[in-house]
C-alpha positions in Angstrom: 2.0 0.4 -51.1 3.0 3.5 -52.8 5.8 5.7 -51.3 4.8 8.7 -49.3 6.3 12.1 -50.1 7.2 14.5 -47.3 5.9 18.1 -47.4 7.5 21.4 -46.7 10.8 20.4 -48.3 13.5 23.0 -47.7 17.0 22.5 -49.1 19.9 24.3 -47.4 23.2 24.8 -49.1 22.8 21.5 -51.0 23.8 19.4 -47.9 20.7 19.5 -45.7 17.0 19.1 -46.1 14.2 19.9 -43.6 11.0 18.0 -44.3 7.7 17.2 -42.5 7.2 13.5 -42.4 4.1 12.1 -44.0 1.7 9.7 -42.1 3.1 6.2 -41.7 3.8 3.3 -39.4 6.8 1.2 -38.5 10.3 1.6 -40.0 10.5 3.0 -43.6 13.4 3.9 -45.9 14.0 7.6 -46.7 15.2 8.6 -50.1 15.8 11.9 -51.8 15.0 12.6 -55.5 16.5 15.4 -57.5 17.7 16.3 -60.9 20.6 13.9 -60.5 18.4 11.0 -59.6 17.3 9.2 -56.4 19.4 8.4 -53.3 20.0 4.9 -52.0 17.8 3.3 -49.4 20.3 3.0 -46.5 18.6 5.5 -44.3 15.5 4.6 -42.3 12.9 6.5 -40.3 10.9 4.9 -37.5 7.4 6.1 -36.7 6.8 6.0 -32.9 3.3 4.9 -31.8 1.4 6.2 -28.8 2.6 5.4 -25.4 0.6 5.7 -22.1 2.6 6.6 -18.9 0.0 7.3 -16.3 -3.8 6.9 -15.9 -5.7 9.0 -13.3 -8.1 8.4 -11.7 -8.0 4.6 -11.7 -11.6 4.2 -10.5 -15.0 5.5 -11.6 -18.7 5.0 -11.0 -20.6 2.4 -12.9 -22.7 5.1 -14.7 -19.6 6.3 -16.5 -18.9 9.9 -17.2 -15.5 10.1 -15.3 -12.9 12.3 -17.0 -9.8 10.2 -17.1 -6.4 11.8 -17.8 -3.8 9.8 -19.8 -0.3 11.2 -20.0 2.3 9.8 -22.3 3.6 10.6 -25.8 2.7 10.5 -29.5 -1.0 11.1 -29.0 -1.3 13.4 -32.0 -3.9 12.2 -34.4 -5.7 9.9 -31.9 -8.7 8.4 -33.5 -9.9 6.1 -30.7 -9.6 5.6 -26.9 -10.8 2.2 -25.7 -11.8 1.4 -22.1 -11.4 -2.3 -22.3 -13.6 -3.1 -25.4 -15.7 0.1 -25.1 -14.9 3.4 -26.7 -14.6 6.5 -24.5 -17.8 8.7 -24.6 -15.5 11.5 -25.8 -11.9 12.6 -25.6 -9.7 15.6 -26.2 -6.0 15.6 -27.1 -3.6 18.3 -25.9 -1.9 20.1 -28.8 1.5 18.8 -27.6 0.3 15.2 -28.0 1.3 14.3 -24.4 -2.1 14.3 -22.7 -5.6 12.9 -23.4 -8.7 13.6 -21.3 -11.2 10.7 -22.0 -14.7 10.3 -20.5 -15.3 6.8 -19.3 -18.3 4.8 -20.7 -20.9 3.2 -18.5 -20.2 -0.2 -16.9 -20.3 -2.9 -19.5 -20.0 -6.1 -17.5 -16.2 -6.0 -16.8 -14.9 -4.6 -13.5 -11.3 -3.8 -14.4 -9.5 -3.3 -17.7 -6.7 -1.6 -19.7 -7.1 1.7 -21.5 -5.5 1.9 -25.0 -5.0 4.7 -27.5 -5.1 4.3 -31.3 -3.4 6.8 -33.7 -2.5 6.5 -37.4 0.8 5.1 -36.3 -0.7 2.3 -34.2 -2.2 1.3 -30.9 -0.5 1.8 -27.5 0.3 -0.9 -25.0 -1.5 -0.8 -21.7 -0.1 1.6 -19.1 2.6 0.2 -16.9 2.4 -0.9 -13.3 -1.1 -2.3 -13.5 -2.7 1.0 -14.1 -6.1 -0.4 -15.0 -9.4 1.5 -14.8 -11.8 -0.1 -12.4 -15.6 0.1 -11.9 -15.4 -1.9 -8.7 -14.8 -0.5 -5.2 -11.6 1.6 -5.0 -9.8 3.0 -2.0 -8.6 6.6 -2.5 -5.3 6.7 -4.5 -5.2 2.9 -4.2 -2.8 3.3 -1.3 -2.8 3.8 2.4 -3.7 7.5 2.2 -7.3 6.2 1.9 -7.1 4.9 5.5 -7.5 7.1 8.5 -5.4 6.2 10.4 -3.1 4.0 8.3 -1.1 3.1 11.4 -2.8 2.2 14.7 -2.3 4.6 17.7 -0.2 3.4 20.6 -1.9 0.7 22.6 -3.9 -0.8 19.6 -1.3 -3.4 18.7 -4.1 -6.0 18.6 -6.8 -4.0 16.9 -10.0 -2.8 18.4 -9.6 0.8 17.2 -11.6 2.6 14.5 -10.4 3.2 10.9 -12.2 5.3 8.3 -11.8 4.1 4.7 -12.4 6.6 1.9 -12.9 5.8 -1.8 -15.6 5.1 -4.4 -18.2 2.5 -5.4 -18.5 1.1 -1.9 -22.3 0.7 -2.2 -24.3 0.1 1.0 -23.3 -3.5 2.0 -19.6 -3.7 1.6 -17.4 -5.9 3.7 -13.7 -5.3 4.6 -10.8 -7.5 5.4 -7.5 -6.7 7.1 -5.2 -9.4 5.8 -7.4 -12.5 6.1 -9.5 -11.2 9.0 -12.9 -9.6 8.6 -13.4 -6.2 10.1 -16.6 -5.2 11.9 -18.3 -2.5 9.7 -19.8 0.3 11.8 -21.2 2.3 8.9 -20.9 2.5 5.2 -21.7 4.9 2.3 -20.7 4.9 -1.4 -17.6 6.8 -0.5 -16.7 6.0 3.1 -16.7 2.9 5.4 -16.1 3.0 9.1 -14.7 -0.2 10.6 -13.3 -1.7 13.8 -9.9 -3.1 13.2 -9.8 -6.9 13.9 -7.2 -8.6 16.1 -4.0 -9.3 14.4 -3.0 -12.8 13.3 0.3 -14.5 12.9 3.2 -13.0 14.8 2.2 -10.8 17.7 5.7 -9.2 18.1 6.8 -5.9 16.5 4.7 -4.0 14.0 2.6 -5.8 11.4 1.3 -4.5 8.0 -1.6 -6.2 6.3 -3.5 -5.4 3.1 -6.9 -3.8 3.4 -9.5 -4.9 0.8 -13.1 -3.7 0.3 -15.5 -6.3 -1.1 -18.8 -5.6 -2.8 -21.2 -7.3 -5.1 -19.4 -5.5 -8.0 -16.0 -6.9 -7.1 -13.1 -6.0 -4.7 -10.6 -3.2 -4.4 -7.0 -3.6 -5.3 -4.5 -4.7 -2.7 -2.4 -1.6 -2.6 -3.6 0.0 0.7 -2.2 -1.5 3.9 -2.8 -1.0 7.6 0.0 -1.2 10.2 -0.6 -2.6 13.6 1.7 -0.9 16.1 4.2 -2.9 18.1 3.0 -4.2 21.5 4.2 -1.8 24.3 7.2 -2.7 26.4 6.5 -3.8 30.0 7.2 -1.5 32.9 7.8 -2.5 36.6 6.5 -0.1 39.2 6.7 -2.1 42.4 7.7 -5.3 44.2 6.1 -6.9 47.3 8.1 -7.8 49.2 11.1 -5.9 47.9 13.6 -8.1 49.7 14.2 -11.7 50.7 17.0 -14.1 51.7 19.8 -14.8 49.2 18.8 -18.4 49.2 15.7 -17.5 47.2 12.2 -19.1 47.3 10.5 -15.9 48.4 7.2 -15.3 46.6 7.2 -11.8 45.1 4.3 -10.0 43.5 5.4 -7.6 40.7 3.2 -4.8 39.7 3.5 -2.7 36.5 2.1 -2.7 33.0 2.1 -4.7 29.8 3.0 -8.1 31.2 1.7 -9.6 28.0 2.8 -13.2 27.5 4.2 -14.3 24.1 2.1 -17.4 24.6 0.2 -19.0 27.4 0.1 -17.1 30.7 3.7 -16.8 31.8 6.6 -14.4 31.2 10.3 -14.4 32.0 11.6 -12.3 34.8 15.3 -11.6 35.6 16.4 -11.0 39.1 19.7 -9.5 38.2 21.3 -12.1 36.0 19.1 -15.0 37.2 16.0 -15.7 35.2 12.8 -17.3 36.4 9.4 -18.0 34.8 6.5 -16.1 36.5 2.7 -16.3 36.3 0.6 -13.4 35.0 -2.1 -12.8 37.6 -4.4 -10.2 36.1 -6.3 -10.1 32.8 -5.0 -6.6 32.3 -1.5 -8.0 32.5 -0.5 -5.6 35.4 0.7 -8.1 38.0 2.9 -11.2 38.3 3.7 -13.8 40.8 7.3 -15.0 41.0 9.3 -17.3 43.1 12.6 -15.3 43.6 15.6 -17.4 42.4 18.7 -17.9 44.5 20.8 -14.7 44.5 24.5 -14.6 43.6 25.3 -12.6 46.7 23.5 -10.4 49.2 22.7 -7.0 47.7 20.2 -5.2 45.4 19.4 -6.2 41.9 17.1 -4.9 39.2 14.0 -7.0 38.4 13.2 -6.9 34.7 10.3 -8.5 32.9 10.5 -9.8 29.3 7.1 -10.0 27.6 5.6 -9.6 24.2 6.7 -6.0 23.9 10.3 -6.6 24.9 12.1 -6.2 28.2 11.3 -3.6 30.8 13.7 -0.8 31.3 15.5 -0.3 34.7 13.4 1.8 37.0 13.2 2.9 40.6 10.4 0.5 41.3 12.2 -2.7 40.2 14.8 -3.0 43.0 15.0 -6.2 44.9 17.4 -6.7 47.8 18.8 -10.1 48.7 19.5 -10.3 52.4 22.2 -12.6 54.0 
């Protein structure tokens, strides 16, 4: 190929030249010609191609027409913007070459794809961090801000509460999963789904975060959004009946309180002072226990503390048990 000559050549004091680079690609040698001849080829100039940093939004309707903003660099002279294999319906480039607004084409059979930009220097790589444009269902911002609430309120450690999911392309027959568990859909529109959170699976202790995915005939949403189940509440002890018994133990004691939720089965651990015993949960609401008081260390009063799924109960006025001689 023939060499390209720069324009706007301005020489300064015989030691510096300011020149506007001609179109080109890759790395090229730079030479200077004058009355005394041509310089050597030891100096190179590299043309930097277009680079996409961000894509927003990442979702659009199947009919196309979504203005998508690309930020990056070296967009000057852009000749083509491709959504997958399809050209943008139109695009504009900011004069500074750092932003393009491109209008998405209609759905062409592929749900999710990269956007690339072509200039005289070359074609960009896809945007980083999996910033692909998607015609399938999408949860707002592809993160947990599209869930309301994104963390369950107190007492909903095992689901059962309502969550509103906002986004796009949900259609009218979407399904939703929390982790691997299907949620009951209360209502749905193209931009909003109302669901009942399913019971959690796996560990029942502590908080638990699971991905939320919307599934439709057109595909599924990305796995960025997550919902957090709150931790099970700690047990509380409000009363004992009877509240005293011989130091030799063997007294049957009914403990009342809240959140006596077993980690498994129907039993929890109860400490009478430093002595532990396994007790039976009596009520489905986990508000009462039946215990056989263990032998006491010595006559006197001890705190009775219950250890259940939500941890150990705090010391309270209602948990005092007195061992008698």
